[in-house]
Every structure is written in C-alpha cells, then in structure tokens.
Backbone as a printed PyTorch tensor [residue, N CA C, xyz], in Angstrom:
tensor([[[ 28.6440, -27.8310,  63.0600],
         [ 27.3010, -27.4540,  62.7120],
         [ 26.4340, -28.6990,  62.8690]],

        [[ 25.2960, -28.4800,  63.4810],
         [ 24.4110, -29.6100,  63.7320],
         [ 23.6860, -29.9960,  62.4500]],

        [[ 23.1570, -31.2000,  62.4210],
         [ 22.4590, -31.6820,  61.2340],
         [ 21.1950, -30.8720,  60.9580]],

        [[ 20.5810, -30.3890,  62.0180],
         [ 19.3910, -29.5500,  61.8460],
         [ 19.7580, -28.2320,  61.1720]],

        [[ 20.8470, -27.6540,  61.5470],
         [ 21.3200, -26.4010,  60.9570],
         [ 21.6960, -26.6230,  59.4980]],

        [[ 22.3290, -27.7940,  59.2220],
         [ 22.6930, -28.1030,  57.8330],
         [ 21.4410, -28.2350,  56.9650]],

        [[ 20.4130, -28.9140,  57.5010],
         [ 19.1630, -29.0650,  56.7470],
         [ 18.5150, -27.7160,  56.4800]],

        [[ 18.4860, -26.8640,  57.4920],
         [ 17.9020, -25.5240,  57.3430],
         [ 18.6710, -24.7430,  56.2750]],

        [[ 19.9940, -24.8480,  56.3130],
         [ 20.8210, -24.1460,  55.3320],
         [ 20.5520, -24.6850,  53.9250]],

        [[ 20.4570, -26.0080,  53.7630],
         [ 20.1790, -26.5920,  52.4570],
         [ 18.7880, -26.1950,  51.9400]],

        [[ 17.7980, -26.1590,  52.8320],
         [ 16.4530, -25.7340,  52.4300],
         [ 16.4860, -24.2760,  51.9920]],

        [[ 17.1870, -23.4240,  52.7180],
         [ 17.2870, -22.0050,  52.3710],
         [ 17.9750, -21.8310,  51.0180]],

        [[ 19.0650, -22.5780,  50.8020],
         [ 19.7760, -22.4890,  49.5110],
         [ 18.8610, -22.9880,  48.3880]],

        [[ 18.1080, -24.0540,  48.6220],
         [ 17.1710, -24.5690,  47.6250],
         [ 16.0920, -23.5590,  47.2750]],

        [[ 15.5640, -22.8860,  48.3110],
         [ 14.5340, -21.8610,  48.0600],
         [ 15.1020, -20.6890,  47.2710]],

        [[ 16.3080, -20.2730,  47.6120],
         [ 16.9450, -19.1660,  46.8740],
         [ 17.1540, -19.5660,  45.4150]],

        [[ 17.6560, -20.7910,  45.1940],
         [ 17.8380, -21.2550,  43.8090],
         [ 16.5110, -21.3290,  43.0620]],

        [[ 15.4660, -21.8040,  43.7330],
         [ 14.1480, -21.8630,  43.1130],
         [ 13.6550, -20.4630,  42.7370]],

        [[ 13.8340, -19.5020,  43.6360],
         [ 13.4350, -18.1200,  43.3460],
         [ 14.2310, -17.5440,  42.1830]],

        [[ 15.5180, -17.8700,  42.1130],
         [ 16.3520, -17.3830,  41.0070],
         [ 15.8570, -17.9610,  39.6850]],

        [[ 15.5540, -19.2530,  39.6620],
         [ 15.0610, -19.8880,  38.4250],
         [ 13.7170, -19.2940,  38.0070]],

        [[ 12.7990, -19.0950,  38.9540],
         [ 11.4880, -18.5090,  38.6480],
         [ 11.6620, -17.0770,  38.1400]],

        [[ 12.5190, -16.3060,  38.8000],
         [ 12.7560, -14.9220,  38.3710],
         [ 13.3520, -14.8900,  36.9660]],

        [[ 14.3160, -15.7830,  36.7060],
         [ 14.9220, -15.8430,  35.3750],
         [ 13.8740, -16.2040,  34.3260]],

        [[ 13.0040, -17.1550,  34.6290],
         [ 11.9440, -17.5360,  33.7070],
         [ 10.9850, -16.3870,  33.4340]],

        [[ 10.6220, -15.6460,  34.4770],
         [  9.7230, -14.5010,  34.3060],
         [ 10.3770, -13.4330,  33.4410]],

        [[ 11.6410, -13.1620,  33.6790],
         [ 12.3560, -12.1530,  32.8720],
         [ 12.4180, -12.6180,  31.4130]],

        [[ 12.7420, -13.8900,  31.1930],
         [ 12.8100, -14.4120,  29.8210],
         [ 11.4520, -14.2960,  29.1330]],

        [[ 10.3680, -14.5870,  29.8470],
         [  9.0240, -14.4750,  29.2790],
         [  8.7190, -13.0400,  28.8680]],

        [[  9.0030, -12.0780,  29.7500],
         [  8.7140, -10.6710,  29.4450],
         [  9.5880, -10.1450,  28.3110]],

        [[ 10.8250, -10.5840,  28.2530],
         [ 11.7020, -10.1700,  27.1510],
         [ 11.1790, -10.7220,  25.8220]],

        [[ 10.7830, -11.9890,  25.8160],
         [ 10.2610, -12.5910,  24.5870],
         [  8.9620, -11.9090,  24.1530]],

        [[  8.0860, -11.6060,  25.0940],
         [  6.8290, -10.9200,  24.7790],
         [  7.1060,  -9.5330,  24.2040]],

        [[  8.0260,  -8.8150,  24.8160],
         [  8.3780,  -7.4760,  24.3220],
         [  8.9850,  -7.5610,  22.9260]],

        [[  9.8360,  -8.5600,  22.6910],
         [ 10.4590,  -8.7090,  21.3700],
         [  9.4120,  -9.0040,  20.3030]],

        [[  8.4190,  -9.8410,  20.6220],
         [  7.3430, -10.1110,  19.6640],
         [  6.5690,  -8.8430,  19.3490]],

        [[  6.2800,  -8.0370,  20.3670],
         [  5.5360,  -6.7930,  20.1520],
         [  6.3400,  -5.8180,  19.3000]],

        [[  7.6390,  -5.7310,  19.5590],
         [  8.4940,  -4.8580,  18.7490],
         [  8.4880,  -5.3370,  17.3070]],

        [[  8.5120,  -6.6500,  17.0950],
         [  8.4510,  -7.1900,  15.7360],
         [  7.1690,  -6.7960,  15.0360]],

        [[  6.0480,  -6.8450,  15.7550],
         [  4.7750,  -6.4230,  15.1670],
         [  4.7990,  -4.9410,  14.8580]],

        [[  5.3680,  -4.1410,  15.7550],
         [  5.4490,  -2.7040,  15.5250],
         [  6.3250,  -2.3900,  14.3220]],

        [[  7.4200,  -3.1290,  14.1660],
         [  8.3050,  -2.9140,  13.0230],
         [  7.5710,  -3.2700,  11.7310]],

        [[  6.7960,  -4.3660,  11.7340],
         [  6.0160,  -4.7250,  10.5520],
         [  5.0170,  -3.6380,  10.2060]],

        [[  4.4310,  -3.0120,  11.2270],
         [  3.4710,  -1.9370,  10.9790],
         [  4.1650,  -0.7330,  10.3570]],

        [[  5.4470,  -0.5630,  10.6370],
         [  6.1870,   0.5680,  10.0810],
         [  6.6130,   0.3370,   8.6370]],

        [[  6.6020,  -0.9150,   8.1800],
         [  6.9420,  -1.1920,   6.7870],
         [  5.8390,  -0.6230,   5.9070]],

        [[  6.1910,   0.3390,   5.1050],
         [  5.1730,   1.0030,   4.2950],
         [  5.0820,   0.3540,   2.9120]],

        [[  3.9160,   0.5030,   2.3130],
         [  3.6990,   0.0340,   0.9460],
         [  2.9360,   1.1230,   0.2090]],

        [[  3.6860,   1.9170,  -0.5330],
         [  3.0910,   3.0270,  -1.2870],
         [  3.0310,   2.6980,  -2.7750]],

        [[  3.0740,   1.4350,  -3.1030],
         [  3.1100,   1.0330,  -4.5040],
         [  1.7450,   1.1660,  -5.1710]],

        [[  1.7870,   1.2700,  -6.4670],
         [  0.5740,   1.2620,  -7.2870],
         [  0.9670,   0.6670,  -8.6370]],

        [[  0.1140,  -0.1860,  -9.1600],
         [  0.3780,  -0.7690, -10.4730],
         [ -0.8590,  -0.6170, -11.3440]],

        [[ -0.6390,  -0.6450, -12.6370],
         [ -1.7450,  -0.5300, -13.5860],
         [ -1.4090,  -1.3750, -14.8000]],

        [[ -2.4430,  -2.0180, -15.3360],
         [ -2.2520,  -2.9070, -16.4840],
         [ -3.4190,  -2.7060, -17.4370]],

        [[ -3.1340,  -2.3800, -18.7130],
         [ -4.2280,  -2.1530, -19.6530],
         [ -4.7750,  -3.4420, -20.2480]],

        [[ -6.0390,  -3.3710, -20.6340],
         [ -6.6680,  -4.4370, -21.4020],
         [ -7.8390,  -3.8080, -22.1490]],

        [[ -8.2470,  -4.4540, -23.2120],
         [ -9.3900,  -3.9730, -23.9830],
         [-10.5460,  -4.9290, -23.7200]],

        [[-11.6530,  -4.3650, -23.2490],
         [-12.8420,  -5.1470, -22.9420],
         [-14.0470,  -4.4450, -23.5500]],

        [[-14.7960,  -5.1560, -24.3460],
         [-16.0070,  -4.6180, -24.9790],
         [-15.7250,  -3.2920, -25.6890]],

        [[-14.5810,  -3.2170, -26.3540],
         [-14.2440,  -2.0220, -27.1150],
         [-13.7260,  -0.8550, -26.2760]],

        [[-13.5600,  -1.0630, -24.9810],
         [-13.0630,  -0.0010, -24.0890],
         [-11.6800,  -0.3720, -23.5820]],

        [[-10.8200,   0.6290, -23.4390],
         [ -9.5030,   0.3960, -22.8540],
         [ -9.6370,   0.5970, -21.3520]],

        [[ -9.3420,  -0.4690, -20.6200],
         [ -9.4400,  -0.4330, -19.1610],
         [ -8.0560,  -0.6350, -18.5620]],

        [[ -7.8170,   0.0360, -17.4610],
         [ -6.5690,  -0.1280, -16.7130],
         [ -6.9180,  -0.7260, -15.3550]],

        [[ -6.4590,  -1.9670, -15.1360],
         [ -6.6770,  -2.6040, -13.8350],
         [ -5.6610,  -2.0210, -12.8650]],

        [[ -6.1470,  -1.5590, -11.7290],
         [ -5.3180,  -0.8610, -10.7490],
         [ -5.1400,  -1.7130,  -9.4960]],

        [[ -3.9510,  -1.6650,  -8.9150],
         [ -3.7220,  -2.2250,  -7.5870],
         [ -2.9590,  -1.1790,  -6.7830]],

        [[ -3.2290,  -1.1600,  -5.4800],
         [ -2.6500,  -0.1380,  -4.6050],
         [ -2.0310,  -0.7870,  -3.3690]],

        [[ -0.9200,  -0.2190,  -2.9140],
         [ -0.3250,  -0.6450,  -1.6600],
         [ -1.1910,  -0.2270,  -0.4820]],

        [[ -0.9550,  -0.8310,   0.6720],
         [ -1.8100,  -0.6120,   1.8410],
         [ -1.8150,   0.8340,   2.3350]],

        [[ -0.7740,   1.5960,   2.0410],
         [ -0.6970,   2.9670,   2.5380],
         [ -1.1700,   4.0140,   1.5320]],

        [[ -1.5680,   3.5760,   0.3470],
         [ -2.0590,   4.5230,  -0.6650],
         [ -3.4700,   4.9540,  -0.2910]],

        [[ -3.6720,   6.2780,  -0.2680],
         [ -4.9600,   6.8500,   0.1210],
         [ -5.8580,   7.0630,  -1.0880]],

        [[ -5.2870,   7.5610,  -2.1790],
         [ -6.1140,   7.7680,  -3.3670],
         [ -5.2790,   7.8580,  -4.6330]],

        [[ -5.9770,   7.7500,  -5.7410],
         [ -5.3910,   7.9960,  -7.0590],
         [ -5.5930,   9.4760,  -7.3260]],

        [[ -4.4990,  10.2360,  -7.3790],
         [ -4.5910,  11.6930,  -7.5330],
         [ -4.6750,  12.1310,  -8.9880]],

        [[ -3.8260,  11.5420,  -9.8320],
         [ -3.7850,  11.9370, -11.2450],
         [ -3.5570,  10.6880, -12.0890]],

        [[ -4.2840,  10.6030, -13.1840],
         [ -4.1160,   9.5240, -14.1500],
         [ -4.0030,  10.1940, -15.5030]],

        [[ -2.8310,  10.0630, -16.1500],
         [ -2.5740,  10.7480, -17.4200],
         [ -2.1800,   9.7370, -18.4860]],

        [[ -2.7690,   9.8830, -19.6760],
         [ -2.4050,   9.0630, -20.8270],
         [ -1.8110,   9.9980, -21.8810]],

        [[ -0.6110,   9.6260, -22.3560],
         [  0.0860,  10.4140, -23.3750],
         [  0.3610,   9.5240, -24.5890]],

        [[  0.5050,  10.1360, -25.7520],
         [  0.8660,   9.3240, -26.9110],
         [  2.3600,   9.0160, -26.8510]],

        [[  2.8690,   8.2990, -27.8440],
         [  4.2620,   7.8700, -27.8350],
         [  5.2390,   9.0420, -27.8400]],

        [[  4.8090,  10.1880, -28.3650],
         [  5.6830,  11.3700, -28.4160],
         [  5.5600,  12.2330, -27.1620]],

        [[  4.6690,  11.8850, -26.2570],
         [  4.5200,  12.6450, -25.0200],
         [  3.4020,  13.6780, -25.0400]],

        [[  2.5710,  13.6760, -26.0810],
         [  1.4410,  14.5980, -26.1650],
         [  0.2950,  14.0570, -25.3010]],

        [[ -0.2230,  14.9170, -24.4500],
         [ -1.2820,  14.5020, -23.5400],
         [ -2.5560,  14.1910, -24.3160]],

        [[ -3.1470,  13.0080, -24.0370],
         [ -4.3870,  12.5910, -24.6800],
         [ -5.5830,  12.6630, -23.7310]],

        [[ -5.3250,  12.3380, -22.4650],
         [ -6.4220,  12.3140, -21.4850],
         [ -5.8330,  12.4340, -20.0910]],

        [[ -6.5220,  13.1960, -19.2380],
         [ -6.0570,  13.3200, -17.8530],
         [ -7.2490,  13.3870, -16.9180]],

        [[ -7.1180,  12.6260, -15.8480],
         [ -8.1400,  12.5240, -14.8200],
         [ -7.5120,  12.9660, -13.5080]],

        [[ -8.2060,  13.8180, -12.7530],
         [ -7.7270,  14.2460, -11.4340],
         [ -8.6880,  13.7700, -10.3750]],

        [[ -8.1340,  13.3910,  -9.2290],
         [ -8.9790,  12.9240,  -8.1360],
         [ -8.5980,  13.5140,  -6.8040]],

        [[ -9.5890,  13.6710,  -5.9520],
         [ -9.3940,  14.1120,  -4.5750],
         [-10.1240,  13.1110,  -3.6880]],

        [[-10.0500,  13.2810,  -2.4140],
         [-10.7690,  12.3670,  -1.5260],
         [ -9.9770,  11.1030,  -1.2730]],

        [[-10.6850,  10.0120,  -1.0470],
         [-10.0200,   8.7610,  -0.6860],
         [-10.3940,   7.5980,  -1.5940]],

        [[-10.8270,   7.8750,  -2.7990],
         [-11.2070,   6.7950,  -3.7140],
         [ -9.9640,   6.1460,  -4.3230]],

        [[-10.0230,   4.8300,  -4.4210],
         [ -8.9820,   4.0330,  -5.0770],
         [ -9.6800,   3.1200,  -6.0770]],

        [[-10.0370,   3.6580,  -7.2520],
         [-10.8000,   2.8380,  -8.2010],
         [-10.0070,   1.6020,  -8.6320]],

        [[-10.6560,   0.4300,  -8.6400],
         [ -9.9650,  -0.7830,  -9.0580],
         [ -9.7410,  -0.8390, -10.5710]],

        [[-10.5440,  -0.1020, -11.3100],
         [-10.4080,  -0.0460, -12.7700],
         [-10.6180,   1.4000, -13.2110]],

        [[ -9.7350,   1.8610, -14.0920],
         [ -9.9230,   3.1750, -14.7210],
         [-10.1660,   2.9030, -16.1970]],

        [[-11.3050,   3.3540, -16.6850],
         [-11.6430,   3.1880, -18.0990],
         [-11.2350,   4.4700, -18.8190]],

        [[-10.4260,   4.3100, -19.8540],
         [ -9.9370,   5.4570, -20.6200],
         [-11.1050,   6.2900, -21.1360]],

        [[-11.0790,   7.5780, -20.8300],
         [-12.1030,   8.5060, -21.3030],
         [-13.3550,   8.5700, -20.4510]],

        [[-13.4040,   7.8130, -19.3350],
         [-14.5950,   7.8040, -18.4830],
         [-14.2100,   8.0990, -17.0340]],

        [[-15.1390,   8.7350, -16.3150],
         [-14.9310,   8.9470, -14.8860],
         [-15.1600,   7.6270, -14.1550]],

        [[-14.3820,   7.3530, -13.1060],
         [-14.5950,   6.1010, -12.3630],
         [-15.9770,   6.0800, -11.7210]],

        [[-16.6680,   4.9430, -11.7880],
         [-17.9790,   4.8280, -11.1400],
         [-17.8010,   4.4570,  -9.6650]],

        [[-18.9030,   4.4600,  -8.9530],
         [-18.9110,   3.9630,  -7.5800],
         [-18.6200,   5.0270,  -6.5490]],

        [[-18.4170,   4.5880,  -5.3010],
         [-18.1540,   5.5300,  -4.2080],
         [-16.9100,   6.3650,  -4.4980]],

        [[-17.0110,   7.6450,  -4.2890],
         [-15.8960,   8.5470,  -4.5350],
         [-15.8290,   9.0640,  -5.9490]],

        [[-16.7540,   8.6350,  -6.8190],
         [-16.7290,   9.0670,  -8.2230],
         [-16.8610,  10.5800,  -8.3350]],

        [[-17.5900,  11.1740,  -7.4030],
         [-17.7690,  12.6300,  -7.4410],
         [-16.4590,  13.3680,  -7.1700]],

        [[-15.4510,  12.6690,  -6.6720],
         [-14.1610,  13.2960,  -6.3920],
         [-13.2670,  13.3720,  -7.6270]],

        [[-13.7050,  12.7860,  -8.7430],
         [-12.8840,  12.7800,  -9.9540],
         [-13.4490,  13.7080, -11.0110]],

        [[-12.5250,  14.3050, -11.7870],
         [-12.9450,  15.1190, -12.9270],
         [-11.9270,  14.9740, -14.0460]],

        [[-12.4390,  15.0470, -15.2540],
         [-11.5730,  15.0230, -16.4270],
         [-11.0410,  16.4320, -16.6140]],

        [[ -9.7100,  16.5700, -16.6440],
         [ -9.1210,  17.9020, -16.8330],
         [ -8.5560,  18.0890, -18.2380]],

        [[ -8.3860,  16.9640, -18.9770],
         [ -7.9640,  17.0700, -20.3630],
         [ -8.5330,  15.8880, -21.1280]],

        [[ -9.1050,  16.0930, -22.3090],
         [ -9.4100,  17.3750, -22.9220],
         [-10.4450,  18.1460, -22.0930]],

        [[-10.3140,  19.4300, -22.1400],
         [-11.1980,  20.2910, -21.3580],
         [-12.6400,  20.1760, -21.8180]],

        [[-13.5340,  20.4760, -20.9050],
         [-14.9540,  20.4810, -21.2270],
         [-15.5770,  19.1010, -21.3160]],

        [[-14.8570,  18.0730, -20.8630],
         [-15.4240,  16.7310, -20.8830],
         [-15.4810,  16.1080, -22.2600]],

        [[-14.7550,  16.6750, -23.2350],
         [-14.7380,  16.1380, -24.5920],
         [-14.1300,  14.7360, -24.5630]],

        [[-14.7180,  13.8270, -25.3260],
         [-14.2180,  12.4470, -25.3770],
         [-12.8360,  12.4480, -26.0380]],

        [[-11.8520,  11.7800, -25.4190],
         [-10.5040,  11.7570, -26.0070],
         [-10.4210,  10.8250, -27.2090]],

        [[ -9.3410,  10.9680, -27.9640],
         [ -9.1070,  10.1370, -29.1500],
         [ -8.9510,   8.6750, -28.7450]],

        [[ -9.3890,   7.7750, -29.6100],
         [ -9.2760,   6.3390, -29.3750],
         [ -7.7960,   5.9530, -29.3580]],

        [[ -7.3940,   5.1210, -28.4040],
         [ -5.9870,   4.7120, -28.3120],
         [ -5.7820,   3.2360, -28.6440]],

        [[ -6.8480,   2.5400, -29.0200],
         [ -6.6850,   1.1330, -29.3870],
         [ -5.7730,   1.0170, -30.6010]],

        [[ -4.8270,   0.0710, -30.5450],
         [ -3.9010,  -0.1410, -31.6540],
         [ -2.7400,   0.8380, -31.6660]],

        [[ -2.5330,   1.5710, -30.5760],
         [ -1.4300,   2.5360, -30.5150],
         [ -0.5280,   2.2510, -29.3120]],

        [[  0.6140,   2.9340, -29.3040],
         [  1.5150,   2.8930, -28.1470],
         [  1.2550,   4.1400, -27.3150]],

        [[  1.1410,   3.9530, -26.0020],
         [  0.8820,   5.0850, -25.1160],
         [  1.7980,   5.0290, -23.9090]],

        [[  1.9310,   6.1680, -23.2750],
         [  2.5980,   6.2710, -21.9800],
         [  1.5260,   6.6140, -20.9560]],

        [[  1.6230,   6.0200, -19.7980],
         [  0.6730,   6.2940, -18.7300],
         [  1.4580,   6.7390, -17.5010]],

        [[  0.9910,   7.8120, -16.8890],
         [  1.5880,   8.3000, -15.6470],
         [  0.4780,   8.4120, -14.6160]],

        [[  0.7210,   7.8510, -13.4480],
         [ -0.2480,   8.0090, -12.3710],
         [  0.4630,   8.5850, -11.1530]],

        [[ -0.2840,   9.3200, -10.3740],
         [  0.2230,   9.8470,  -9.1170],
         [ -0.7420,   9.4170,  -8.0260]],

        [[ -0.1880,   8.8560,  -6.9650],
         [ -1.0060,   8.4300,  -5.8350],
         [ -0.5750,   9.1980,  -4.5890]],

        [[ -1.5320,   9.3870,  -3.7000],
         [ -1.2430,  10.0300,  -2.4170],
         [ -1.1900,   8.9270,  -1.3730]],

        [[ -0.2200,   9.0320,  -0.4590],
         [ -0.0920,   8.0150,   0.5810],
         [  0.1150,   8.6650,   1.9440]],

        [[ -0.1740,   7.9010,   2.9820],
         [  0.1050,   8.3170,   4.3530],
         [  0.8230,   7.1480,   5.0270]],

        [[  2.0190,   7.4300,   5.5550],
         [  2.8090,   6.4280,   6.2600],
         [  3.1150,   6.9570,   7.6580]],

        [[  3.6450,   6.1180,   8.5600],
         [  3.8800,   6.5770,   9.9350],
         [  4.7450,   7.8300,  10.0520]],

        [[  5.6470,   8.0550,   9.1140],
         [  6.5150,   9.2210,   9.2190],
         [  6.0970,  10.3800,   8.3270]],

        [[  4.8850,  10.3560,   7.7870],
         [  4.4190,  11.4810,   6.9880],
         [  3.5580,  11.0590,   5.8200]],

        [[  3.2810,  12.0310,   4.9870],
         [  2.4350,  11.8100,   3.8130],
         [  3.1600,  12.3220,   2.5770]],

        [[  2.6890,  11.9030,   1.4160],
         [  3.3170,  12.3780,   0.1920],
         [  2.6280,  11.8570,  -1.0420]],

        [[  3.2610,  12.1240,  -2.1850],
         [  2.7890,  11.6530,  -3.4850],
         [  3.8840,  10.7990,  -4.1190]],

        [[  3.4670,   9.8090,  -4.8580],
         [  4.3960,   8.9590,  -5.5950],
         [  3.8790,   8.8730,  -7.0190]],

        [[  4.7790,   8.9690,  -7.9960],
         [  4.3990,   8.8950,  -9.4020],
         [  4.9540,   7.6140, -10.0150]],

        [[  4.1360,   6.9530, -10.8130],
         [  4.5310,   5.7360, -11.5130],
         [  4.2630,   5.9330, -12.9950]],

        [[  5.1340,   5.3660, -13.8270],
         [  5.0180,   5.5150, -15.2770],
         [  5.1140,   4.1510, -15.9550]],

        [[  4.4680,   4.0520, -17.1010],
         [  4.5500,   2.8310, -17.8930],
         [  4.2910,   3.1260, -19.3530]],

        [[  4.8210,   2.2730, -20.2210],
         [  4.5880,   2.3820, -21.6610],
         [  3.9280,   1.0920, -22.1180]],

        [[  2.8810,   1.2510, -22.9450],
         [  2.1090,   0.0830, -23.3490],
         [  1.7440,   0.1670, -24.8220]],

        [[  1.6770,  -1.0010, -25.4480],
         [  1.0740,  -1.1270, -26.7750],
         [ -0.3450,  -1.6150, -26.5290]],

        [[ -1.3000,  -0.7630, -26.8150],
         [ -2.7070,  -1.0970, -26.5570],
         [ -3.2180,  -1.9240, -27.7320]],

        [[ -3.7450,  -3.1100, -27.4690],
         [ -4.2570,  -3.9220, -28.5750],
         [ -5.5440,  -3.3300, -29.1470]],

        [[ -5.8900,  -3.7660, -30.3590],
         [ -7.1470,  -3.3210, -30.9580],
         [ -8.3330,  -3.8890, -30.2000]],

        [[ -8.1270,  -5.0390, -29.5940],
         [ -9.1740,  -5.6270, -28.7660],
         [-10.1590,  -6.4590, -29.5390]],

        [[-11.0630,  -7.0580, -28.7500],
         [-12.0710,  -7.9300, -29.3810],
         [-13.1360,  -7.1230, -30.0930]]])
C-alpha cells in the first residue's frame, strides 16, 4: 500500500471516529435533556392535598389559621364539635375559596365569601362561645390532582384558651 493510500485511510478512520464521538455526544445531550424533563414531570405529579389548621384567640375571637397544599381547590366543610362530639358550628363552602383564617361563628370575608354558608346552628344563630373549652375540629377540602379529584378530611382536638 502506498503512503498516499495509507494517509487517505488514516484520514477516513479519523473522520469516522470524529463522527462517532460527535454522535455519542449528541445522544448523551438528548438523553440528559429528556431525563431532566421527566424529572420535572414527575415533580409535577407529586400531589399535595394537605390542609392544616391552628386555633388562636385574638381580640376575643377564636380564629383558625389555615394552610393548604398546592392541589387543594377549596375548603368544603369546617365543623367544630365539643369534647363529646356534639356539633357546635358548621360552615359549608363551594367554589374555589381557600380562606387563610376561619373565625369561629363568622363567615369568611373576602373573595369567595358568598360561596360559604353557616349550616349549623340553623338560621345563622351565633354558636356558643368555645373559649376555655376543649373542642374537636373536622375540615374537608376538595382537591384536584393529575389522576383525578376528591375530598380529604382532617381532624384535630384542641384546648381553646380563654384568650386576651
């Protein structure tokens, strides 16, 4: 084989190797990009249907500070029961309101307030004072997640202070 033929062969082998390395790099880039996107999609599928509530007494009123998970659409039902399980107050909601604070015995103010109504005691009667007592609270929230919608109920027991 002549030296010219050897050089041509070496150049051809070099070009093929260069193309293989470039192709491998392109494939690795696209695989890494796809994996990052799948990771983002998986994070989007992680649902958070949680809801928490914490009582406090402010200016003589019992307030429940509310927090909601990202997939919670609204607060559907908020019920306060005495220590024996007797219903003291119940609030029902529709729509998409997620009040940050629920004041015992009052309808939530602000946007979406028209979606709430007191269902117990009937007729909008002011409920009994719960300061200085033990109560049970049950809330139901509506959520929408990638695989469907539903309701979740959370319960808690609290000793409500007399307050300032």
